[in-house]
C-alpha positions in Angstrom: 35.8 -52.6 -109.3 34.9 -56.0 -111.2 34.9 -59.3 -109.1 37.8 -61.6 -109.9 36.5 -64.8 -111.7 37.3 -68.1 -110.8 36.2 -71.1 -108.6 38.2 -69.5 -105.9 36.4 -69.6 -102.5 34.6 -66.6 -101.1 37.2 -65.8 -98.4 40.3 -66.1 -101.1 38.2 -63.9 -103.9 38.0 -61.4 -100.8 41.6 -61.4 -100.1 42.5 -61.1 -103.5 39.9 -58.0 -104.1 41.6 -56.2 -101.0 45.2 -56.9 -102.3 44.1 -55.5 -106.0 42.4 -52.4 -104.4 45.5 -52.1 -102.1 47.6 -51.7 -105.2 45.6 -49.9 -107.6 43.7 -47.7 -105.4 45.0 -44.9 -103.0 44.3 -44.7 -99.3 40.9 -43.6 -98.7 39.2 -44.2 -102.0 36.6 -43.2 -102.9 36.7 -40.6 -100.5 40.4 -39.3 -101.5 40.1 -38.7 -105.2 37.5 -37.9 -108.0 34.5 -40.2 -109.0 36.3 -41.1 -112.0 39.4 -42.1 -110.7 38.4 -45.9 -111.0 37.6 -46.0 -114.2 40.7 -44.0 -115.5 43.2 -46.3 -113.3 41.1 -49.4 -115.2 42.1 -47.6 -118.6 45.5 -47.1 -117.6 46.2 -50.3 -116.3 44.5 -51.8 -119.6 46.8 -49.2 -121.7 49.9 -50.6 -119.9 48.9 -54.2 -120.3 48.8 -54.0 -124.1 51.9 -51.5 -124.6 53.8 -54.4 -122.8 52.6 -57.1 -124.6 53.2 -55.0 -128.2 56.4 -54.4 -126.7 57.2 -58.2 -126.1 56.0 -59.2 -129.4 58.1 -56.6 -131.3 60.8 -57.6 -129.7 60.3 -61.2 -130.4 60.0 -60.2 -134.6 63.2 -58.0 -134.5 65.6 -60.4 -132.6 66.3 -62.6 -135.6 66.4 -59.6 -137.8 69.3 -57.8 -135.5 71.4 -60.5 -134.8 74.8 -59.8 -135.9 73.7 -56.2 -137.0 74.8 -54.1 -134.1 74.6 -51.1 -136.2 71.2 -51.6 -137.1 70.4 -52.5 -133.5 71.6 -49.0 -132.2 69.5 -47.5 -135.3 66.3 -48.9 -134.1 67.0 -47.7 -130.6 67.6 -44.1 -131.6 64.4 -44.2 -133.9 62.6 -45.7 -131.2 63.5 -43.7 -128.6 63.0 -40.4 -130.9 59.4 -41.9 -131.7 58.6 -42.1 -128.0 59.6 -38.5 -126.9 58.0 -37.0 -130.0 54.5 -39.2 -128.9 54.7 -37.9 -125.5 55.7 -34.6 -126.5 52.5 -34.3 -128.8 50.5 -35.9 -126.1 51.7 -33.0 -123.5 51.0 -30.3 -126.0 47.4 -31.4 -126.6 46.3 -31.1 -123.3 44.4 -28.0 -122.1 44.5 -28.0 -118.2 42.7 -25.0 -116.6 44.4 -25.4 -113.3 47.2 -22.8 -112.7 50.6 -23.9 -112.0 53.8 -21.5 -111.9 54.6 -21.7 -115.5 50.8 -21.2 -116.9 50.6 -18.5 -114.1 53.7 -16.8 -115.5 52.5 -16.7 -119.0 48.6 -15.8 -118.6 49.9 -12.6 -116.2 52.4 -11.7 -118.9 50.1 -12.2 -121.7 47.6 -10.0 -119.9 50.2 -7.3 -119.1 51.1 -7.2 -122.8 48.2 -7.7 -124.7 48.8 -11.1 -125.8 45.4 -12.6 -125.2 42.2 -12.9 -127.2 43.8 -14.3 -130.1 41.5 -17.6 -129.7 38.2 -15.9 -128.6 35.4 -14.4 -130.5 33.6 -11.5 -130.2 30.3 -13.0 -128.2 32.4 -15.6 -126.1 31.0 -15.5 -122.5 34.4 -15.5 -121.1 35.0 -11.9 -122.5 36.3 -10.1 -119.5 33.9 -7.9 -117.5 34.7 -4.4 -115.8 36.3 -4.5 -112.7 34.3 -2.2 -110.0 38.1 -0.4 -109.7 37.6 0.3 -113.0 40.1 -1.7 -114.4 39.6 -4.5 -117.0 42.4 -7.3 -117.6 41.9 -9.6 -120.9 43.4 -12.8 -119.5 44.4 -15.3 -121.8 42.7 -18.3 -122.0 43.8 -22.1 -121.1 43.7 -22.7 -124.8 45.9 -20.0 -125.3 48.5 -20.5 -122.5 48.7 -24.1 -122.3 51.1 -24.8 -125.8 53.4 -22.2 -124.8 53.8 -24.1 -121.5 57.7 -25.2 -121.3 58.3 -28.7 -120.9 61.0 -28.5 -118.6 61.1 -26.3 -115.6 62.9 -23.0 -114.9 63.5 -22.0 -118.4 60.9 -19.4 -118.7 61.5 -17.6 -115.2 63.8 -14.5 -114.6 63.9 -14.8 -110.9 63.8 -17.7 -108.5 60.5 -17.5 -106.6 60.2 -19.0 -103.2 56.5 -19.2 -102.1 55.7 -19.9 -98.6 59.1 -19.4 -97.4 60.4 -18.9 -93.8 60.9 -15.6 -92.2 64.7 -16.2 -91.9 65.1 -17.0 -95.8 63.2 -13.7 -96.5 64.7 -11.2 -94.1 67.8 -10.8 -91.5 66.3 -8.9 -89.2 63.4 -7.5 -87.0 63.5 -4.2 -88.5 63.3 -5.9 -92.6 60.7 -7.7 -91.5 58.6 -4.5 -90.1 59.5 -3.2 -93.6 58.4 -6.5 -95.5 55.1 -6.0 -93.7 54.7 -2.4 -94.0 55.2 -2.8 -97.7 53.3 -5.9 -98.6 49.9 -6.9 -98.2 47.7 -8.0 -94.9 48.0 -11.7 -96.1 51.6 -12.1 -97.2 55.1 -10.0 -97.6 57.2 -9.9 -100.4 60.9 -9.4 -100.5 62.6 -8.8 -103.9 66.6 -9.2 -104.2 67.2 -8.8 -107.8 70.8 -8.6 -107.8 70.5 -12.1 -106.0 68.2 -13.5 -108.6 65.1 -14.4 -106.3 61.8 -13.1 -105.0 60.0 -14.4 -101.7 56.6 -14.5 -100.3 55.7 -15.2 -97.0 52.2 -16.4 -96.2 50.5 -15.0 -93.0 49.1 -17.6 -90.7 45.5 -17.7 -91.0 45.3 -16.1 -94.4 42.3 -16.9 -96.7 42.9 -19.9 -99.2 43.4 -17.3 -102.2 46.4 -16.0 -100.3 49.1 -18.5 -102.2 47.7 -17.4 -105.6 47.4 -13.8 -105.0 51.1 -13.7 -103.4 52.5 -15.8 -106.5 50.7 -13.4 -108.8 52.2 -10.6 -107.3 55.8 -12.1 -107.0 55.5 -12.8 -110.7 54.7 -9.4 -111.5 57.6 -7.9 -110.0 59.6 -10.6 -112.6 58.0 -9.3 -115.3 58.7 -5.7 -114.4 62.4 -6.4 -114.7 61.8 -7.9 -118.2 61.0 -6.1 -121.3 59.5 -2.5 -121.2 55.8 -2.8 -120.5 53.4 -1.7 -123.7 51.7 1.8 -123.5 48.3 -0.4 -123.6 49.3 -2.4 -120.4 46.5 -2.5 -117.9 47.6 0.3 -115.6 50.9 0.8 -117.6 51.3 4.7 -117.1 51.7 3.8 -113.5 53.8 0.7 -113.5 56.8 1.8 -116.2 58.0 4.0 -114.0 58.2 1.6 -111.3 59.8 -0.7 -113.9 62.6 1.9 -114.5 62.9 2.3 -110.7 63.2 -1.5 -110.0 65.9 -2.0 -112.7 68.1 0.8 -111.0 68.0 -1.0 -107.6 71.5 -1.0 -106.0 73.1 -4.1 -105.8 72.4 -6.2 -102.7 69.6 -4.0 -101.6 65.8 -4.4 -101.3 63.9 -1.5 -103.3 61.2 -1.0 -100.2 59.8 2.2 -101.4 59.2 0.6 -104.9 57.9 -2.6 -103.5 55.6 -0.4 -101.4 53.9 1.7 -104.7 53.9 -1.6 -106.6 51.9 -3.2 -103.9 49.3 -0.1 -103.8 48.8 -0.5 -107.4 48.6 -4.2 -106.9 45.4 -3.6 -104.8 43.7 -2.4 -107.8 45.2 -4.8 -110.4 45.3 -7.7 -108.3 41.3 -8.3 -108.1 40.9 -7.3 -111.4 43.7 -10.1 -112.7 41.6 -12.8 -110.6 38.4 -11.5 -112.1 40.3 -11.8 -115.7 41.6 -15.7 -114.8 38.0 -16.6 -113.8 36.5 -15.0 -117.0 39.1 -16.6 -119.3 38.2 -19.8 -117.8 41.1 -20.6 -115.6 40.4 -22.4 -112.1 41.4 -20.4 -109.2 40.0 -22.4 -106.3 42.4 -24.9 -106.9 45.9 -24.6 -108.3 49.3 -26.2 -108.2 51.4 -23.7 -107.2 53.9 -25.8 -104.7 53.7 -23.3 -101.7 55.9 -24.4 -98.8 54.1 -25.0 -95.6 55.9 -22.3 -93.7 53.3 -19.3 -92.2 54.3 -16.3 -90.6 52.7 -14.5 -87.7 51.7 -11.1 -87.5 49.0 -8.4 -86.8 45.9 -8.4 -88.8 44.8 -6.1 -91.4 43.3 -3.6 -89.1 47.2 -2.8 -87.4 48.8 -3.5 -90.8 51.0 -0.2 -90.6 52.4 -0.9 -87.4 52.3 -4.9 -87.2 52.9 -6.8 -83.8 55.5 -9.6 -84.4 55.4 -12.7 -83.3 57.2 -16.0 -83.7 56.8 -17.5 -87.3 55.7 -20.7 -87.6 
């Protein structure tokens, strides 16, 4: 950070520097942020100063013109507000963020299942998906394809409320249901789907790998996708998923389709790794994400006794 100029004594300059760093920089700097944070903060502060100065100058120029003309005042307010919102929307639409949040992961999974990827890729693109060990290849839309489609307001593109990292009591109502969820889920997380109530929940196991929230969220979004429009014939593993899609839609109100969830989990054991590999091939960052998982973790036996879990108290 640049030294503050002036004839102030060294002790005063040091105090002013500490105050400026406390205001402008986060706790733990420089270890708590990326290396370019200080440069970004300087540019952001300079931009804010210029914007405020231009706003003050514009106000001084317009006040004499608007005096005694309330209709012109409101017209300018509406025009400037519209211009401000339009500029912000255009700025957001111009971003290409390779980090996954829930809307971007939903769009990437939907595009992979419905064949909406590859429109912006060339035949020699190095990110063309490579075959998976299980024989399933999933072509995932790139960040450049997904980002312009991301909704500006949250919740408008979702069919189900997703609870990621939910506590046990919000997922199941009894130990018997918990056993069912463990038997039908993954070694690292459980999934409970209640279509009639409009939500799907993911409970993460204590000690699960760091990628468990991403895998669990993608698994839950697959269930949401299956409750939507029919999958196309060429969807990855579509021949196996389409009958399960029909069974999910016929789920009785108030019940959990445990048998269907178990079959989808078995398919996801093959489709999930292929999808994650497709995300990496398309240029998505899978090591860091913004999926907003809650901090609740559940405890049960590890993968070696997954079929017969030993239940313990959730954390």
